[in-house]
C-alpha positions in Angstrom: -25.8 -13.1 -6.1 -23.9 -11.2 -3.4 -24.8 -11.8 0.2 -24.1 -9.1 2.8 -23.9 -10.4 6.4 -23.0 -9.0 9.8 -19.5 -9.6 11.0 -17.8 -8.9 14.3 -18.1 -5.3 15.4 -14.7 -3.6 15.6 -14.3 -0.7 17.9 -13.4 1.7 15.1 -16.6 1.1 13.2 -20.3 1.7 13.4 -21.2 -0.5 10.4 -19.9 -3.7 9.0 -20.7 -4.9 5.6 -19.2 -8.0 4.0 -19.7 -9.9 0.9 -19.7 -13.6 0.2 -16.6 -15.4 -0.8 -15.4 -15.0 -4.3 -16.6 -18.2 -5.9 -15.4 -17.7 -9.4 -12.1 -15.7 -9.4 -11.0 -15.3 -13.0 -7.7 -16.8 -13.9 -5.4 -14.5 -15.7 -3.2 -15.2 -18.7 0.5 -15.6 -18.3 1.2 -12.1 -19.4 -0.8 -10.5 -16.6 2.2 -8.9 -15.0 2.7 -6.8 -18.1 -0.8 -5.4 -17.7 -1.5 -2.1 -16.0 -2.6 -3.4 -12.7 0.2 -5.8 -12.0 0.1 -4.7 -8.3 2.5 -7.3 -7.1 5.5 -6.3 -9.2 7.4 -5.0 -6.2 7.2 -8.3 -4.4 7.7 -10.9 -7.2 11.3 -12.2 -7.8 12.4 -10.7 -11.2 13.2 -12.8 -14.2 16.8 -13.9 -14.7 18.5 -11.1 -16.6 21.6 -11.6 -18.8 24.1 -8.9 -19.3 22.7 -6.2 -21.6 23.8 -6.6 -25.1 20.8 -5.1 -26.9 20.2 -1.5 -27.7 21.1 0.9 -24.8 17.9 2.2 -23.2 17.2 5.9 -23.4 15.1 8.2 -21.3 12.5 8.0 -24.0 12.3 4.3 -23.6 11.7 4.8 -19.8 9.0 7.4 -20.4 7.3 5.1 -23.0 7.2 2.3 -20.5 5.1 4.4 -18.1 3.0 5.9 -20.9 2.1 2.4 -22.1 -0.1 2.2 -19.1 -2.7 4.4 -20.7 -5.8 2.5 -21.5 -9.5 3.2 -22.3 -11.9 3.5 -19.4 -13.7 0.3 -20.2 -10.5 -1.6 -19.4 -9.7 0.1 -16.1 -9.2 -2.1 -13.2 -8.9 -1.9 -9.4 -6.0 -3.5 -7.6 -6.1 -3.6 -3.8 -3.3 -4.5 -1.6 -3.2 -4.9 2.3 -0.7 -6.0 4.9 -1.3 -7.8 8.2 0.8 -8.2 11.3 0.9 -11.8 12.4 1.4 -12.9 15.9 1.5 -16.0 18.0 -1.5 -16.6 20.2 0.6 -18.1 23.0 2.8 -15.1 23.8 1.8 -12.4 21.2 5.3 -12.5 19.6 5.6 -11.8 15.9 5.7 -14.7 13.4 8.9 -16.5 12.6 9.8 -17.3 9.0 9.3 -21.0 9.8 5.7 -20.3 10.9 5.0 -18.2 7.8 6.5 -21.0 5.7 4.0 -23.4 7.2 1.2 -21.0 6.4 2.3 -20.5 2.8 2.7 -24.2 2.3 -0.8 -24.9 3.5 -2.2 -22.3 1.2 -0.5 -24.1 -1.7 -1.5 -27.5 -0.8 -5.2 -26.8 0.2 -6.2 -23.9 -2.1 -4.1 -24.3 -5.2 -1.7 -21.5 -4.8 1.7 -21.9 -6.4 4.9 -21.2 -4.4 7.2 -18.3 -5.2 10.8 -19.2 -4.4 14.1 -17.3 -3.8 17.3 -19.4 -3.5 15.3 -22.4 -2.4 13.1 -20.6 0.1 9.4 -20.0 -0.2 8.9 -16.2 -0.1 5.3 -16.1 -1.3 2.5 -17.7 -3.4 0.4 -16.8 -6.4 -3.0 -17.8 -7.6 -5.5 -16.3 -10.2 -3.7 -13.1 -10.6 -3.2 -12.6 -6.9 0.0 -12.8 -4.9 0.7 -13.3 -1.2 4.2 -12.0 -0.2 6.3 -11.3 2.9 7.3 -7.8 3.9 10.7 -7.5 5.7 9.3 -8.3 9.2 7.0 -11.0 8.0 4.0 -8.8 7.4 1.7 -10.8 5.3 0.5 -9.0 2.2 -2.1 -9.8 -0.4 -1.7 -8.0 -3.7 -5.0 -8.5 -5.4 -5.7 -9.1 -9.1 -7.0 -6.2 -11.2 -10.8 -6.4 -11.0 -13.6 -4.4 -12.6 -15.7 -3.4 -9.5 -15.6 -3.2 -5.7 -17.9 -6.3 -5.2 -15.1 -8.3 -6.7 -12.6 -6.6 -4.5 -14.8 -7.5 -1.5 -15.0 -11.1 -2.6 -11.3 -11.4 -3.1 -10.5 -10.0 0.4 -13.1 -12.2 2.0 -11.8 -15.3 0.3 -8.2 -14.6 1.2 -8.9 -13.8 4.8 -11.0 -17.0 5.1 -8.2 -19.1 3.8 -5.5 -17.5 5.8 -7.4 -17.4 9.1 -8.5 -21.0 8.9 -4.9 -22.1 8.6 -3.6 -19.7 11.1 -6.0 -20.9 13.8 -4.7 -24.4 13.4 -1.1 -23.2 13.8 -1.9 -21.1 16.9 -1.5 -17.8 15.0 -3.6 -14.7 14.3 -3.4 -11.3 12.5 -3.8 -7.9 14.1 -5.8 -5.3 12.2 -3.6 -2.3 13.0 -1.2 -0.1 11.1 1.9 -0.5 13.3 3.2 -3.0 15.7 1.9 -1.8 19.0 4.5 -3.6 21.2 7.5 -5.3 19.8 10.7 -3.4 19.1 12.8 -3.7 15.9 15.2 -6.2 17.6 12.3 -8.4 18.6 11.0 -8.8 15.0 12.1 -11.9 13.0 13.8 -10.8 9.7 12.6 -12.4 6.5 15.3 -14.3 4.4 14.9 -12.1 1.2 18.1 -10.7 -0.3 16.7 -7.3 -1.2 15.6 -6.7 2.3 19.0 -7.3 3.7 20.4 -4.6 1.4 17.6 -2.2 2.3 17.9 -2.9 6.0 21.6 -2.0 6.0 21.1 1.1 3.9 18.1 2.6 5.5 19.9 4.0 8.7 22.2 6.0 6.5 19.3 8.0 5.1 16.8 8.4 8.0 16.0 7.4 11.6 12.8 5.5 11.0 13.5 3.3 8.0 13.5 0.1 10.1 10.1 1.1 11.6 8.8 1.3 8.1 10.2 -2.0 7.0 9.6 -4.2 9.9 6.8 -2.7 12.0 4.2 -1.0 9.7 1.2 -2.2 7.8 -0.8 -0.4 5.0 -3.7 -0.7 2.7 -3.2 0.5 -0.9 -5.1 0.8 -4.1 -3.8 0.9 -7.7 -5.7 2.7 -10.3 -5.6 3.2 -14.0 -5.4 6.4 -16.2 -6.6 7.1 -19.6 -4.0 9.5 -20.9 -1.1 11.7 -19.7 -3.5 14.5 -18.9 -5.7 12.1 -16.9 -2.6 10.8 -15.0 -1.6 14.3 -14.1 -5.0 15.2 -12.8 -5.3 11.9 -10.8 -1.7 12.4 -9.4 -2.5 15.9 -8.2 -5.8 14.9 -6.6 -4.2 11.9 -5.1 -1.3 13.8 -3.5 -3.5 16.6 -2.2 -6.1 14.4 -0.7 -3.7 11.7 0.6 -3.7 13.3 4.1 -7.5 13.0 4.1 -7.1 9.2 3.6 -4.5 9.1 6.2 -6.8 10.8 8.7 -9.8 8.6 7.9 -7.7 5.5 8.2 -5.5 6.5 11.2 -5.0 3.2 13.1 -1.5 3.2 14.5 -1.4 5.2 17.8 1.0 2.8 19.7 4.7 2.2 19.6 6.9 0.3 22.0 4.0 -0.6 24.1 2.5 2.8 24.8 0.9 5.7 22.9 3.2 7.3 20.5 1.6 10.8 20.5 0.4 10.3 16.9 -2.8 8.8 15.7 -1.0 7.5 12.6 2.6 6.7 13.6 2.9 4.7 10.4 2.4 7.9 8.4 4.8 9.8 10.6 7.4 7.2 10.0 7.6 8.1 6.3 8.7 11.6 7.1 12.1 10.3 8.3 12.9 7.3 6.1 14.8 8.5 3.0 14.4 12.0 1.5 15.6 10.8 -1.9 12.6 8.5 -2.4 9.8 9.7 -0.2 7.5 12.7 0.3 4.9 14.9 -1.3 6.6 15.5 -4.7 5.9 19.2 -5.1 6.9 19.1 -8.8 3.7 17.2 -9.5 1.8 20.5 -9.0 4.1 22.5 -11.3 3.2 23.4 -14.8 4.6 20.9 -17.3 4.3 17.8 -15.1 3.8 14.6 -16.9 5.4 11.2 -17.6 8.8 12.8 -18.5 9.1 14.8 -15.3 8.3 11.8 -13.1 11.0 9.8 -15.0 13.5 12.7 -14.4 12.7 12.3 -10.7 13.1 8.6 -10.6 16.4 8.8 -12.6 18.0 10.7 -9.7 16.8 8.3 -7.0 19.7 6.1 -5.8 19.6 2.4 -6.9 19.3 -0.1 -4.1 20.4 -3.2 -6.1 20.5 -4.9 -9.4 19.4 -8.5 -10.0 21.8 -10.7 -11.9 22.0 -14.5 -12.2 19.8 -15.1 -9.3 21.3 -12.6 -6.9 20.6 -9.1 -5.7 23.8 -7.1 -6.0 24.0 -4.1 -3.7 24.3 -0.9 -5.8 23.8 1.9 -3.2 25.8 4.9 -4.0 24.7 5.4 -7.7 21.6 6.7 -9.3 19.6 5.2 -12.1 20.8 8.0 -14.2 24.4 6.7 -13.6 23.2 3.2 -14.6 21.6 4.6 -17.8 25.0 5.9 -18.7 26.9 2.7 -17.9 28.4 4.2 -14.8 26.9 2.2 -12.0 29.9 1.0 -9.9 28.6 -2.5 -9.2 28.2 -3.3 -12.9 30.7 -1.0 -14.6 30.2 -0.6 -18.4 26.8 -2.3 -18.2 23.5 -0.7 -19.2 20.1 -1.4 -17.5 17.4 -3.5 -19.0 13.7 -2.7 -18.8 13.5 -5.2 -15.9 16.0 -3.1 -14.0 13.9 0.0 -14.6 10.7 -1.7 -13.5 12.3 -2.9 -10.3 13.8 0.5 -9.6 10.3 2.1 -9.7 9.2 -0.3 -6.9 12.0 1.2 -4.6 10.6 4.7 -4.7 8.1 5.5 -1.9 6.3 8.8 -2.3 2.7 9.3 -1.1 1.5 8.3 -4.5 3.7 6.2 -6.8 3.6 6.1 -10.6 4.3 3.0 -12.6 2.0 1.9 -15.4 -0.8 2.8 -12.9 -1.1 5.0 -9.9 -0.7 3.7 -6.3 -2.5 5.5 -3.4 -0.2 4.9 -0.5 -1.5 7.0 2.5 -3.6 4.6 4.6 -2.9 2.6 7.8 -3.6 -1.0 7.8 -7.0 -1.8 9.4 -10.0 -4.0 9.9 -11.5 -6.1 7.1 -14.2 -3.6 6.0 -11.6 -0.8 5.8 -9.7 -2.6 3.1 -12.4 -2.3 0.5 -13.3 1.1 1.9 -10.0 2.5 0.7 -10.5 1.3 -2.8 -14.1 2.7 -2.7 -12.9 6.1 -1.6 -10.5 6.5 -4.5 -12.6 4.7 -7.2 -15.4 7.1 -6.3 -13.2 10.1 -6.6 -11.2 9.2 -9.8 -13.3 6.7 -11.9 -16.1 9.1 -12.8 -15.3 12.1 -15.0 -17.6 14.6 -13.4 -16.5 13.6 -9.9 -12.9 13.7 -10.7 -13.3 17.2 -12.2 -15.1 18.3 -8.9 -12.3 16.8 -6.8 -9.8 18.7 -8.9 -11.7 21.9 -8.4 -11.6 21.3 -4.7 -7.9 21.2 -4.4 -6.6 23.2 -7.5 -6.0 26.4 -5.5 -4.2 24.8 -2.6 -0.7 26.2 -2.0 2.5 24.3 -1.2 2.0 25.6 2.3 -1.3 23.8 2.5 0.1 20.6 1.3 3.0 20.8 3.8 0.7 21.7 6.6 -1.6 18.7 6.0 1.4 16.3 5.7 2.8 17.5 9.0 -0.4 17.9 11.1 -2.5 14.8 10.0 -0.3 12.0 11.4 -0.6 13.5 14.8 -4.1 14.9 14.8 -5.9 13.1 12.0 -9.5 14.5 11.6 -8.8 17.1 14.2 -6.1 18.8 12.3 -7.0 22.4 11.4 -7.2 23.3 7.8 -8.1 26.7 6.4 -11.3 27.8 7.9 -12.2 24.4 9.4 -10.7 21.0 10.1 -9.7 17.9 8.2 -13.0 16.4 9.4 -14.9 19.0 7.5 -12.8 18.3 4.5 -13.2 14.6 4.8 -17.0 14.9 4.7 -16.8 16.9 1.5 -14.5 14.3 -0.1 -16.7 11.4 1.0 -19.7 13.1 -0.5 -17.8 13.4 -3.8 -16.7 9.8 -3.6 -20.3 8.7 -3.0 -21.4 10.7 -6.0 -18.8 9.1 -8.2 -19.7 5.5 -7.0 -23.4 6.3 -7.6 -22.6 7.4 -11.1 -21.0 4.0 -11.8 -24.5 2.5 -11.1 -23.0 -0.7 -9.5 -24.4 -0.2 -6.0 -20.8 0.2 -4.6 -21.5 3.2 -2.4 -22.2 1.0 0.6 -18.5 0.3 0.9 -18.0 3.9 2.0 -20.2 3.5 5.1 -17.3 2.8 7.6 -15.6 5.9 6.4 -18.7 8.0 6.6 -19.3 6.8 10.2 -15.8 7.8 11.1 -16.1 11.2 9.5 -19.4 11.9 11.1 -18.3 10.9 14.6 -14.9 12.5 14.3 -13.4 9.4 15.9 -10.9 7.3 14.0 -9.8 3.7 14.7 -6.8 5.2 16.5 -9.0 7.4 18.7 -11.1 4.4 19.8 -8.0 2.3 20.5 -6.6 5.0 22.8 -9.9 5.2 24.6 -9.8 1.5 25.2 -6.1 1.7 26.3 -6.9 4.3 29.0 -10.0 2.7 30.2 -10.9 -1.0 30.0 -7.3 -2.1 29.1 -5.8 -0.3 32.2 -2.9 0.8 30.0 -1.9 -2.8 29.3 -1.0 -3.0 25.7 -1.3 -6.7 25.5 -5.1 -6.2 25.6 -4.9 -5.2 21.9 -4.2 -8.9 21.1 -7.9 -9.8 21.3 -10.6 -11.0 18.9 -11.9 -7.4 18.6 -8.6 -6.3 16.9 -7.9 -9.5 15.0 -8.9 -10.4 11.5 
């Protein structure tokens, strides 16, 4: 039986609903990462790969990999990911690698997690289909196991946060529930000892001004969803891209940068507009006739490769595309052709507003309070896991123009729900979207619609988490940013 209890009241919410700890998380078989909802692929150290001597991969093989994600509705899962900004209670500084290592070690010893290693260093842990990994600046990420309903998502999140917080308190640490570091500069943030992050860190400034902000100072919530067929994927991708700004607005929770207001309600979302044009953005081709698995592969083939993984090391490969690699022309490994592992890893280095692997990732939300984590999954499951509701959502967006999409992408990070759209505002649009999502969740007949309540309260009031943070900053905080490091804004 699920127990709902009252938790601490965050300033961005009018309702809090939480479920009991997940007492019987199912263990997955060893092949879980080949399943559709292997949401932690991007963070897990790839298998050792020998020089390719088998059949050279073709584009058709790459398309077939993504297409293999199609599965019947009864096997669909929900994979939820969230990141947290850790800080030291004594001085509010970000966590060092040594402190994170202590936290990971305690997770393994007390709760049965298994360490994930890279060159002798612990870089994460895994248990029962879940992984805990480190983002470049030590942001602490849970990639959840694929589960069948939102109650299990809630249980998973609650269990994880209970474990992490109990250990963190003993170590004098805590985690902020915001989407961007409100105070510390890039140079203040400890850098995690992962090879791939070093390569990305050096490459990012060559392609945009805000790549380091993205890597080291931002936090997000994501949900990974299944599709039934190529046609179903296309519809979900179009709905996801069109409505991603609505999610960004509802979840806006990053108004500060460098110790003061940034001028944006979601600075995290704005960051993505100046990271790397080769691998970010709206993907206008998704709305074009003929879009499908093959067209996404064409896009991914022309994205530059960051690195290849050989004999336990990440080799910098910037300068060539995966298309070059497919033709044996990648400079770092001349004459060598990619393996499927190389393709899978390459897909994790592409960062559009939605991302296609063997599932679809919804990537537009700021990190936020505990109840908002499940709320994101609820929003998208409601819209996309019921046929009738998905059709209605598609009807809502099918006549939007490229100018509409570009306007929302530009206006929402700054204004969130107050952004104008057509004859109204994004707040008006958000209310329609949430009504559809509730309809879809009700159709599932699993009593999951309650997880939308934090979003419905935000849409009704027109005040996002970011709006409320700014109100506190200008009033009771006395414009002192350190006041954000408080129990009200900590997991």
